[in-house]
N, C-alpha and C positions, 0 to 999 in steps of 0.2 A: 530518539532514535537518528541515530545518522545513513547513510546509502549504502553500508555495506551493513552493517543490522538490517535495514528490510529485505535486502538479501538474504542476506541468509533464514528470515525466516520466511520468508514468501521458497525457498526452496524448499524449508522444512516442508513446512501445510502446503505442498503440493505431493511430496509423497508419503506426508500422513491420512489424506484426505482422498488424493489419484493416483496414487500409486506410479506416481511418472514424474523425472526428475524436470522444475522448470529450468530451461536453459538459454532463455530469457535473462537483458537488463534488465532490474528492477529499477526505478530511480527515482525520489519524490519528485512533484511537480511544485516546483518552487510558490505557487500560487497558493498549495496548504499549508506550504508551511507557514505564510508568510500571516496566515490569519487565523493554524492552531486548529490547521485541517478541520476545523469547523465549517459546516453549512446549516445557514436558515433560512427557508422557505417561505416568501411568503405566504402567507393564509389569505384565502376567497374572499373578506369582507364585500 
């Protein structure tokens, strides 16, 4: 998914679920795209 697709998806979700247009710019965080958008949390051992 590219930034343009992300923007369109967020705009649609905003309208469908909140009933208001999303008027900001949505961009991927570069750290998320390099890790495949995965976040592993350490367990409190």
